[in-house]
C-alpha positions as CSV (number, residue, x, y, z in Angstrom):
1,X,153.8,67.6,50.6
2,X,156.0,69.9,52.7
3,X,155.5,72.7,50.2
4,X,151.8,72.3,50.3
5,X,151.8,72.5,54.1
6,X,153.9,75.7,54.0
7,X,151.5,77.2,51.5
8,X,148.5,76.4,53.8
9,X,150.3,78.0,56.8
10,X,151.1,81.1,54.7
11,X,147.5,81.4,53.6
12,X,146.4,81.1,57.2
13,X,148.8,83.8,58.3
14,X,147.6,86.1,55.5
15,X,144.0,85.6,56.5
16,X,144.8,86.3,60.2
17,X,146.7,89.5,59.3
18,X,143.9,90.7,57.1
19,X,141.3,89.9,59.8
20,X,143.2,91.8,62.5
21,X,144.1,94.7,60.3
22,X,140.5,95.6,60.0
23,X,140.2,96.4,63.7
24,X,141.6,99.2,65.8
25,X,144.8,98.6,67.9
26,X,142.9,98.9,71.1
27,X,140.3,96.3,70.1
28,X,143.0,93.9,68.9
29,X,144.9,94.3,72.1
30,X,141.8,93.5,74.2
31,X,141.1,90.4,72.0
32,X,144.5,88.9,72.1
33,X,144.8,89.3,75.9
34,X,142.5,86.3,76.2
35,X,144.8,84.2,74.1
36,X,147.7,82.1,75.4
37,X,151.1,83.7,75.6
38,X,152.4,81.7,72.7
39,X,149.5,82.8,70.5
40,X,150.0,86.4,71.6
41,X,153.7,86.2,70.5
42,X,152.8,84.6,67.2
43,X,150.2,87.2,66.4
44,X,152.4,90.2,67.3
45,X,155.2,88.6,65.2
46,X,153.1,88.3,62.0
47,X,151.2,91.6,62.3
48,X,153.0,94.5,60.6
49,X,155.3,96.6,62.8
50,X,153.2,99.8,62.4
51,X,150.1,98.0,63.7
52,X,151.8,95.7,66.3
53,X,153.6,98.7,67.9
54,X,150.3,100.4,68.5
55,X,148.7,97.2,69.8
56,X,151.5,97.0,72.5
57,X,150.7,100.4,73.7
58,X,147.3,99.2,74.9
59,X,148.7,96.3,76.9
60,X,150.1,96.4,80.4
61,X,153.9,96.7,81.0
62,X,154.0,93.1,82.3
63,X,152.2,91.9,79.2
64,X,154.5,93.9,76.9
65,X,157.6,92.4,78.7
66,X,156.4,88.8,78.3
67,X,155.8,89.3,74.6
68,X,159.0,91.3,73.8
69,X,161.3,88.9,75.5
70,X,160.0,86.0,73.3
71,X,160.2,87.8,70.0
72,X,163.3,87.8,67.8
73,X,166.0,90.4,68.8
74,X,165.4,92.4,65.6
75,X,161.7,92.5,66.1
76,X,162.0,93.5,69.7
77,X,164.4,96.3,68.9
78,X,162.1,97.8,66.3
79,X,159.0,97.5,68.6
80,X,160.8,99.0,71.6
81,X,162.2,101.9,69.6
82,X,158.7,102.7,68.2
83,X,157.1,103.1,71.6
84,X,156.5,106.6,73.1
85,X,158.9,107.6,75.8
86,X,156.4,107.6,78.7
87,X,155.3,104.1,77.8
88,X,158.9,103.0,77.8
89,X,159.4,104.5,81.3
90,X,156.3,102.7,82.5
91,X,157.6,99.4,81.1
92,X,161.1,99.7,82.8
93,X,159.5,100.8,86.1
94,X,157.2,97.8,86.1
95,X,159.8,95.1,85.6
96,X,162.7,94.0,87.8
97,X,166.0,95.9,87.3
98,X,167.7,92.6,86.3
99,X,164.9,92.1,83.7
100,X,165.3,95.5,82.1
101,X,169.1,95.1,81.5
102,X,168.7,93.2,78.3
103,X,165.8,95.3,77.0
104,X,167.7,98.5,77.7
105,X,170.6,97.4,75.5
106,X,168.1,97.4,72.5
107,X,167.8,101.2,72.8
108,X,170.3,103.8,71.8
109,X,172.4,105.5,74.4
110,X,170.5,108.7,74.2
111,X,167.2,107.0,74.7
112,X,168.6,105.0,77.6
113,X,169.7,108.1,79.4
114,X,166.4,109.9,78.8
115,X,164.5,106.9,80.3
116,X,166.8,106.8,83.4
117,X,166.3,110.6,83.9
118,X,162.5,110.2,83.8
119,X,162.6,107.1,86.1
120,X,163.9,109.3,89.0
121,X,160.5,110.9,89.5
122,X,158.4,109.4,92.2
123,X,155.3,107.4,91.2
124,X,152.1,109.5,91.6
125,X,153.8,112.8,90.6
126,X,153.5,114.9,87.5
127,X,157.0,113.9,86.5
128,X,156.1,110.2,86.4
129,X,153.6,110.9,83.7
130,X,155.9,113.0,81.5
131,X,156.6,112.3,77.8
132,X,159.5,114.1,76.3
133,X,158.2,113.5,72.7
134,X,157.2,117.1,72.1
135,X,157.9,119.8,69.6
136,X,160.0,122.8,70.7
137,X,161.0,125.9,68.8
138,X,162.7,129.3,69.3
139,X,160.9,132.6,69.6
140,X,162.9,134.1,66.8
141,X,161.7,131.5,64.3
142,X,159.1,132.5,61.7
143,X,155.9,130.6,61.3
144,X,157.1,129.2,58.0
145,X,160.3,127.9,59.6
146,X,158.4,126.3,62.4
147,X,156.0,124.5,60.1
148,X,158.9,123.1,58.1
149,X,160.4,121.9,61.4
150,X,157.1,120.3,62.4
151,X,156.8,118.4,59.1
152,X,160.2,116.9,59.6
153,X,159.7,115.6,63.2
154,X,155.9,115.2,63.6
155,X,156.1,111.5,63.1
156,X,158.3,111.1,66.1
157,X,156.2,113.0,68.6
158,X,153.1,111.9,70.5
159,X,151.2,115.2,70.3
160,X,151.4,118.2,68.0
161,X,148.7,120.3,69.7
162,X,151.2,122.8,71.0
163,X,154.6,124.1,70.1
164,X,156.7,124.9,73.2
165,X,159.0,127.9,72.8
166,X,162.2,127.4,74.7
167,X,165.3,129.6,75.1
168,X,168.9,128.3,74.6
169,X,169.0,126.8,78.1
170,X,165.7,124.9,77.8
171,X,163.5,127.3,79.8
172,X,159.9,127.5,78.7
173,X,159.1,131.0,77.5
174,X,155.9,130.5,75.6
175,X,153.4,128.2,73.9
176,X,151.9,128.4,70.5
177,X,148.8,126.2,69.6
178,X,148.8,124.5,66.3
179,X,145.7,126.4,65.4
180,X,147.3,129.7,66.1
181,X,150.3,128.7,64.0
182,X,148.2,127.7,61.0
183,X,146.2,130.9,61.2
184,X,149.3,133.2,61.3
185,X,151.2,134.6,58.3
186,X,154.3,132.7,57.2
187,X,156.6,135.7,57.9
188,X,155.2,136.2,61.5
189,X,157.7,135.5,64.3
190,X,156.7,133.1,67.2
191,X,157.6,135.8,69.7
192,X,154.6,137.8,68.4
193,X,152.0,135.1,68.6
194,X,153.1,132.9,71.5
195,X,151.2,132.8,74.8
196,X,153.5,134.0,77.6
197,X,151.1,133.4,80.4
198,X,151.8,129.7,80.6
199,X,149.8,127.1,82.4
200,X,152.2,124.4,83.6
201,X,153.1,122.3,86.6
202,X,156.3,121.3,88.5
203,X,157.5,117.8,88.2
204,X,157.1,117.1,91.9
205,X,153.4,118.1,92.0
206,X,150.9,115.3,92.7
207,X,149.6,113.7,89.5
208,X,146.0,114.4,90.5
209,X,146.7,118.1,90.8
210,X,148.3,118.1,87.4
211,X,145.4,116.2,85.8
212,X,142.9,118.6,87.5
213,X,144.8,121.6,86.0
214,X,144.8,120.0,82.6
215,X,141.1,119.2,82.6
216,X,140.0,122.5,84.3
217,X,141.7,124.5,81.5
218,X,140.5,122.2,78.7
219,X,144.1,121.6,77.5
220,X,145.2,118.8,75.2
221,X,148.6,118.7,76.9
222,X,150.2,120.2,80.0
223,X,153.9,121.2,80.1
224,X,155.9,120.0,83.1
225,X,158.9,122.0,84.3
226,X,161.5,122.2,87.0
227,X,161.1,124.8,89.7
228,X,163.4,127.1,87.7
229,X,161.0,126.8,84.7
230,X,163.2,124.4,82.7
231,X,161.1,122.2,80.4
232,X,161.0,118.5,81.2
233,X,158.2,117.3,79.0
234,X,154.4,117.3,78.8
235,X,151.5,115.3,80.1
236,X,149.1,114.4,77.3
237,X,145.3,114.1,77.7
238,X,145.3,110.3,77.2
239,X,147.7,110.0,80.2
240,X,145.4,112.2,82.2
241,X,142.4,110.0,81.3
242,X,144.4,106.9,82.5
243,X,145.2,108.6,85.8
244,X,141.5,109.6,86.3
245,X,140.4,106.0,85.6
246,X,143.1,104.6,88.0
247,X,142.1,107.0,90.8
248,X,138.4,106.3,90.4
249,X,139.1,102.5,90.5
250,X,141.3,103.0,93.6
251,X,138.6,105.0,95.4
252,X,135.9,102.5,94.6
253,X,138.0,99.6,95.9
254,X,138.9,101.6,99.1
255,X,135.2,102.4,99.7
256,X,134.6,98.7,99.8
257,X,137.0,98.4,102.8
258,X,140.0,97.0,100.9
259,X,143.4,98.1,99.9
260,X,143.4,98.8,96.1
261,X,144.9,96.3,93.8
262,X,148.2,97.2,92.1
263,X,147.6,95.2,89.0
264,X,144.5,94.3,86.9
265,X,142.1,91.8,88.6
266,X,143.1,88.7,86.6
267,X,146.8,89.5,86.9
268,X,146.6,89.7,90.7
269,X,147.3,86.5,92.6
270,X,144.8,85.0,95.1
271,X,147.3,85.5,97.9
272,X,147.7,89.2,97.0
273,X,143.9,89.8,97.0
274,X,143.7,88.0,100.3
275,X,146.5,90.1,101.9
276,X,144.7,93.3,100.7
277,X,141.4,92.4,102.2
278,X,142.1,90.4,105.4
279,X,143.5,93.3,107.6
280,X,140.4,95.4,107.2
281,X,138.1,92.5,107.7
282,X,139.8,91.6,110.9
283,X,139.7,95.2,112.1
284,X,136.0,95.4,111.3
285,X,135.4,92.0,112.9
286,X,136.8,93.3,116.1
287,X,135.0,96.6,115.8
288,X,131.7,95.0,115.1
289,X,132.0,93.0,118.4
290,X,130.8,96.0,120.3
291,X,127.4,95.7,118.6
292,X,127.0,92.4,120.5
293,X,128.0,94.2,123.7
294,X,125.2,96.7,123.1
295,X,122.7,93.9,122.6
296,X,123.9,92.2,125.7
297,X,123.7,95.4,127.8
298,X,120.0,95.9,126.7
299,X,119.1,92.2,127.1
300,X,116.5,93.0,129.8
301,X,114.8,95.4,127.5
302,X,114.6,92.9,124.7
303,X,113.2,90.3,127.0
304,X,110.4,92.6,128.1
305,X,109.5,93.7,124.6
306,X,110.6,90.9,122.2
307,X,109.1,92.7,119.2
308,X,112.0,95.2,119.4
309,X,114.3,92.5,118.1
310,X,112.4,92.3,114.8
311,X,113.6,95.7,113.8
312,X,117.3,95.5,114.7
313,X,118.5,94.5,111.2
314,X,116.3,97.2,109.6
315,X,117.6,100.0,111.8
316,X,121.3,98.9,111.6
317,X,121.1,98.6,107.9
318,X,119.4,102.0,107.4
319,X,122.1,103.8,109.4
320,X,124.9,102.1,107.5
321,X,123.3,102.7,104.1
322,X,122.7,106.4,104.9
323,X,126.3,106.9,106.0
324,X,127.7,105.1,103.0
325,X,125.7,107.2,100.6
326,X,127.0,110.4,102.2
327,X,130.6,109.2,102.5
328,X,130.7,108.3,98.8
329,X,129.4,111.8,97.8
330,X,131.7,113.7,100.2
331,X,134.9,111.7,99.2
332,X,134.3,112.3,95.6
333,X,133.7,116.0,96.2
334,X,137.0,116.2,98.2
335,X,138.8,114.3,95.4
336,X,137.8,116.8,92.7
337,X,138.4,119.8,94.9
338,X,134.8,120.8,95.4
339,X,134.9,120.4,99.2
340,X,137.7,121.4,101.6
341,X,138.0,121.2,105.4
342,X,137.0,124.9,105.8
343,X,133.6,123.9,104.3
344,X,132.9,121.4,107.1
345,X,130.0,123.4,108.7
346,X,128.4,124.1,105.3
347,X,128.6,120.3,104.6
348,X,127.0,119.5,108.0
349,X,124.2,122.0,107.4
350,X,123.5,120.6,104.0
351,X,123.6,116.9,105.0
352,X,121.5,117.5,108.2
353,X,118.8,119.2,106.0
354,X,118.8,116.3,103.6
355,X,118.9,113.9,106.6
356,X,115.7,115.5,108.1
357,X,113.8,114.8,104.9
358,X,115.3,111.3,104.6
359,X,114.6,110.5,108.2
360,X,111.0,111.6,108.1
361,X,110.4,109.6,104.9
362,X,112.0,106.5,106.4
363,X,110.3,107.1,109.7
364,X,106.9,107.0,107.9
365,X,108.0,103.8,106.0
366,X,109.1,102.3,109.4
367,X,105.7,103.1,111.0
368,X,103.9,101.4,108.1
369,X,106.2,98.4,108.3
370,X,105.7,98.0,112.1
371,X,101.9,98.3,111.7
372,X,101.9,95.6,109.0
373,X,103.8,93.3,111.4
374,X,101.2,94.0,114.1
375,X,103.6,94.8,116.9
376,X,101.4,97.6,118.3
377,X,101.4,101.4,118.0
378,X,103.9,102.0,120.8
379,X,106.6,99.8,119.3
380,X,105.8,101.3,115.8
381,X,106.4,104.8,117.2
382,X,109.7,103.7,118.7
383,X,110.8,102.4,115.3
384,X,109.7,105.5,113.5
385,X,111.4,108.0,115.9
386,X,114.6,105.8,116.0
387,X,114.8,105.8,112.2
388,X,114.7,109.7,112.2
389,X,117.3,109.9,114.9
390,X,119.6,107.3,113.3
391,X,119.5,108.9,109.8
392,X,120.3,112.3,111.4
393,X,123.1,110.8,113.4
394,X,124.6,109.0,110.4
395,X,124.3,112.2,108.3
396,X,126.4,114.2,110.9
397,X,129.0,111.5,111.4
398,X,129.4,110.7,107.7
399,X,129.6,114.4,106.7
400,X,132.3,115.2,109.2
401,X,134.5,112.0,109.2
402,X,136.0,112.2,105.7
403,X,137.0,115.9,106.1
404,X,138.6,115.2,109.5
405,X,140.5,112.2,108.1
406,X,141.8,114.3,105.1
407,X,142.9,117.0,107.5
408,X,144.9,114.4,109.5
409,X,146.6,113.3,106.2
410,X,144.7,110.0,106.3
411,X,143.0,108.5,103.2
412,X,139.3,109.1,103.8
413,X,138.3,106.6,101.1
414,X,139.8,103.5,102.7
415,X,138.7,104.4,106.3
416,X,135.4,106.2,106.0
417,X,133.1,103.6,104.4
418,X,133.8,100.6,106.7
419,X,134.2,102.8,109.8
420,X,130.9,104.5,109.2
421,X,129.0,101.3,108.8
422,X,130.6,99.8,111.9
423,X,130.3,102.9,114.1
424,X,126.7,103.7,113.1
425,X,125.6,100.0,113.7
426,X,126.5,100.2,117.4
427,X,125.5,103.7,118.1
428,X,122.3,103.2,116.2
429,X,121.4,100.3,118.6
430,X,122.1,102.5,121.6
431,X,119.7,105.2,120.2
432,X,117.1,102.5,119.5
433,X,117.0,101.1,123.0
434,X,117.2,104.5,124.7
435,X,114.2,105.6,122.7
436,X,112.4,102.4,123.6
437,X,113.1,102.8,127.3
438,X,111.8,106.3,127.3
439,X,108.6,105.7,125.3
440,X,107.8,102.3,126.7
441,X,108.7,103.2,130.3
442,X,111.0,100.2,130.6
């Protein structure tokens, strides 16, 4: 009976392995993330090493740690040593120093030292994205000798798009693309075919600048050096894509008036989400209070022409919506380097021109809306003119604010969106009632 049970379990394991092997590592990783931790561990344990090591690369450092610490020591050692260097650095940076002590012992001394050297770079810099799994050569090597070298070590490196030509002290002297290498004669020396005008970045440079340089020059990988041109490693295109995704996610969360989450949504605790959101909500709550002050100040005007109150939500919402649209566009343009502070007057001219067209269109729509409500031509004119004025005002404020904030070294993404909505709400009401008093002789 026991033998039969073992046979059944073995058959089930074989079926599971075959079922998972058919899929790509990324798809498998996304699927097993929804499983319990125990099931994740069991699956990683029975899936062949070559596949399971690739699956782990598509999981977060915390998820990797949970699985690795519950596998057998032998399995953990093999999986750890099969991970790219940059992924190992991310793993050890994400876990507590006391947690990494045991895992670190599973790596050889040389790898441990390399990880510790890379962990000194500040998060958000080019150095923090570096992988040291690259192919280097000497400029006096022939093409044939270089190709033989590549065949020996290609399985241990993350990218073979470029060969980095270093001197005896590790300084980067040139780069040879794999295409150029394959096109050259076997007897040709690297010194004759390598590119000496190297596109690289220093380790201390902001990661966004590094990614921008990599994408702008259509590179598969970007070398990272010290200030004296000593090669540290490279940033691969997949790492650049991850940075772009993270930065876009961060900006979107900030535009919503919240501090960005440091972890994936479902891995973030309720308390953490609360703490990210409550400061800005309290700030905006206090700031929005002046809208009530404006309404109180113009209370007599509202009592004389009650119909004016019908359009307060419409006008307030239009100003905020206009400002938010512009802020989102300008912040993105700032982020990718299209717009700088010196362009502030060009931006104002452009947005005011667009604002005139938008304001006239919305003014006509407001006139029609007021007519349908039957509030009278005079009130309808007040609403139409106010809409034009509010849209123009929101266009000016929203085009200037992000650039000023960036100049002041503040993050425009987290401040601009909520501030624009709040500021335009109150000032829009002031414009509305001043126009009403002028046109209605109140």
